[in-house]
C-alpha positions in Angstrom: -11.7 15.3 46.4 -11.7 14.3 42.7 -15.0 13.4 41.2 -15.3 9.8 39.9 -16.2 9.7 36.2 -17.4 6.3 35.1 -17.2 5.3 31.5 -19.1 2.7 29.6 -17.2 -0.4 28.4 -17.6 0.7 24.8 -16.1 4.1 25.7 -13.2 2.4 27.3 -12.7 0.3 24.2 -12.7 3.5 22.1 -10.0 4.9 24.4 -8.0 1.7 23.8 -8.2 2.2 20.1 -7.2 5.8 20.5 -4.2 4.9 22.7 -3.1 2.2 20.2 -2.6 4.9 17.5 -1.9 7.9 19.6 1.8 8.1 18.5 1.1 7.5 14.8 1.0 10.8 12.8 -0.9 9.0 10.0 -3.9 8.0 12.1 -6.5 10.2 13.8 -9.0 8.5 16.0 -12.4 10.0 16.8 -15.3 8.7 18.9 -18.9 9.6 18.8 -21.9 8.6 20.8 -23.5 6.3 18.1 -21.3 4.4 19.5 -18.7 4.5 16.7 -15.0 4.9 16.5 -13.5 6.3 13.2 -9.9 6.0 12.3 -8.9 8.5 9.7 -5.7 7.1 8.1 -3.7 9.3 5.7 -1.6 6.5 4.3 -3.7 4.3 1.9 -1.6 1.1 2.4 -1.7 1.6 6.2 -5.5 2.1 6.0 -5.8 -1.2 4.1 -3.6 -3.0 6.6 -5.6 -1.7 9.6 -8.9 -2.4 7.8 -7.9 -6.0 7.5 -6.9 -6.6 11.1 -9.1 -4.5 13.3 -12.3 -5.6 14.9 -15.1 -3.8 13.1 -17.8 -4.6 15.6 -17.2 -5.1 19.3 -20.3 -6.2 21.3 -21.0 -5.1 24.8 -24.3 -6.7 25.8 -27.0 -5.0 23.7 -24.6 -2.3 22.5 -22.3 -2.8 19.6 -19.4 -0.5 19.1 -18.6 0.0 15.4 -15.1 0.7 14.3 -14.6 2.3 10.8 -11.3 2.8 9.0 -11.4 5.7 6.6 -8.7 6.0 4.0 -7.7 9.2 2.4 -9.9 10.4 -0.5 -7.2 10.4 -3.1 -6.0 6.8 -2.7 -2.5 5.7 -3.5 -0.4 7.2 -6.2 1.1 5.1 -9.0 4.4 5.3 -7.3 3.0 4.1 -4.0 1.2 1.3 -5.8 4.4 0.0 -7.4 6.4 0.4 -4.1 3.6 -1.5 -2.2 3.3 -4.2 -4.9 7.0 -4.9 -5.0 8.0 -4.3 -1.4 10.8 -6.8 -0.6 10.9 -8.2 -4.1 14.6 -8.3 -5.2 13.8 -7.7 -8.9 12.4 -4.2 -8.1 15.0 -1.5 -7.9 12.5 1.2 -6.9 10.8 4.2 -8.3 12.0 7.6 -9.7 9.9 10.7 -10.0 11.0 13.4 -12.4 9.5 16.8 -12.9 8.5 17.3 -16.5 6.6 20.1 -18.2 3.0 19.8 -17.1 3.6 17.5 -14.2 5.7 14.6 -13.1 6.9 11.3 -14.7 7.0 8.2 -12.5 9.4 5.4 -13.5 9.1 1.9 -12.1 12.7 0.6 -12.2 13.5 -3.1 -12.3 16.8 -4.8 -11.9 18.6 -5.4 -15.3 18.5 -9.2 -15.1 17.0 -11.9 -17.2 14.3 -14.3 -16.4 13.1 -17.4 -18.2 9.7 -19.0 -18.2 8.1 -21.9 -20.0 6.1 -20.9 -23.0 6.2 -23.8 -25.4 8.4 -21.8 -27.9 9.3 -24.3 -30.6 12.1 -21.9 -31.7 13.8 -22.6 -28.4 15.5 -25.9 -27.8 14.2 -25.8 -24.2 10.7 -24.4 -24.8 11.4 -21.3 -22.8 11.2 -17.5 -23.3 14.1 -15.4 -22.0 13.4 -11.8 -21.2 14.0 -9.0 -18.7 11.8 -8.1 -15.7 11.3 -4.7 -17.5 9.7 -6.4 -20.4 7.6 -8.7 -18.2 6.4 -5.7 -16.2 5.4 -3.9 -19.4 3.5 -7.0 -20.6 1.9 -7.7 -17.2 1.1 -4.1 -16.0 1.3 -2.0 -19.2 2.3 1.6 -19.1 -1.2 3.1 -19.2 -1.4 3.5 -15.4 0.8 6.6 -15.2 4.3 4.9 -14.8 7.0 4.3 -17.3 8.7 0.9 -16.8 12.4 0.5 -17.3 15.5 -1.3 -16.2 18.1 0.0 -13.8 21.5 0.9 -15.2 24.3 -1.7 -15.5 27.7 -0.6 -14.2 29.2 -0.5 -17.8 26.6 1.0 -20.1 27.9 1.0 -23.7 27.5 4.4 -25.2 
């Protein structure tokens, strides 16, 4: 006869959390007797997403199960930051990483299209500035964060 092994409600909830992420290679779930569940997440953007939606404290009478999401130590790379920031934005063409002497160069690539915005420019009959998304990105983000910002190629580059 199989022995009955009863579990506390907080242990059962910890098992639910583990089952939820069991198939995800980027998440490792551990339980300890504090009671505390720790989710070690190797993908920084996934860690942020889980952090924002998971219950961090689950009460069971006088016992509170704590749930911690632990992101990787290194955080997101510059390339990952640009991809996450512009996911589903049609003006972003993507990123390119090139090996260069001494490391890698990351390029944040924008579509080669123009954009206009109001800027009270008296030299414009319409009071607007016309520029590319490349130039906007350089002005808004700068290039001091480890990525070069450029425009994608047009089909007929003069050269």
